N, C-alpha and C positions, 0 to 999 in steps of 0.2 A: 910491100902491098899493105895499104892500111886496113885496120880491122875496126869494125864498128859494131855496137850492140843495138838492137831494137827490141822493144817490148810491145807486144800486140794483144788487143782483146777483140776476139771474135764473137760473132752472134751465136755460133755453136760449135761443136768439135768437127762436125761434118764440113762446115764452112772453113774452118782452119786446115784440115787436111786437104780439101780441094785446093785452097790457096798454095799451099806448100807443093802439092802435085803438080799444078799448073806452072809454078816457077821452075821447078825441076824439069818439067817437059819441055819448057821454052829455053832453058840453059843449055849452053854448050857443055860437052863432056868436061872440059877443062874447069868451068865455074862451078860445077856440081859439088866439086869435092871441098871447095872453100867455105860453104855455108854450113853452120851447125844449127839445127832446129831442136828446141826443147819444149815439149807440150807440158805445161804446168797443171792443166786441167781447168775445171770451173773455179772460179775466184772464191776464195774463203772470205765470207763476211763476218762470221763469227766462229771461232774456234770450238771444238767440242771441250766440254769441262768434265773432269774425272775427279772422283773422291779420293780420299787417302788410301783406300783398298783397291784403286784401279777401277772401280764401277763408273760407268758413264752416268754423269748427271743430266747432261743435255748434249744433243747431237751438234755436229758441225752445220752451220748454215752456209749454204752455197749460193752465189749469185748466179746469173744467167749469161755471164761472159766467160769465154774459152780463152784462157791465157797461153801464149807462146812467147817464148824468148828466143832471139835468133842472134847468132855471132855471124855477122856479114864479113866476108873477106873479098876484096877486088871489086867493090861497087865502083862505078864510074864517078869521076868529078863532074860537077856541073860547071858552068862557064864562070861563075863567080868563086870557084875553088871549093865549094861545099860539096858534101856528099849527102845525097837524098835516099830515100827508101825506093826499093824497086817498085816498078809500075803496079798499082793497085794495092799497095800495102800501107801507104801513108794514111788512108782512110782509117785503119785500124789501129793506129800506132797510139800508144799512150805514154805520157811522161811521168815518171814517179819522182817523189822525193826520196832521198836515200838510195839504198843498193837494191831494195826489194827482197824477195825470199830466195832467189836464185842468182848464181854468179857463174861466170865462165872462168874456171880455174883461178879464181880471186882476182880477175880483171875488174877494175873499178867502172861501174856502169856510168856514173856521172862524168867521168873523163873520156869514155868511149861511146857515149850514145850519139846516135844520128841526130843532127839538130835541124 
């Protein structure tokens, strides 16, 4: 069974939770155990800055997109042999350079991402 990684940016935490819930609700019992969802929270535009003594000099600046990484297992193949995002998820998919701030047990995102 092929494993793929998707990275997504939703408009809010509530929207992300709803999309995950809808997908799990529509899934069969078998497919529910295959996917792993990791909520990364709102994107960090600028990290917090701390002084030598540990005092906060400037606070973290967050964006308005709520990030979720998903390890997909058991997605269906398309007619051309590719694997696509589940219905309704492609709209929120993002493609990043590098590996990002999160990985699934060291699995390489660039080699495992959904194309």
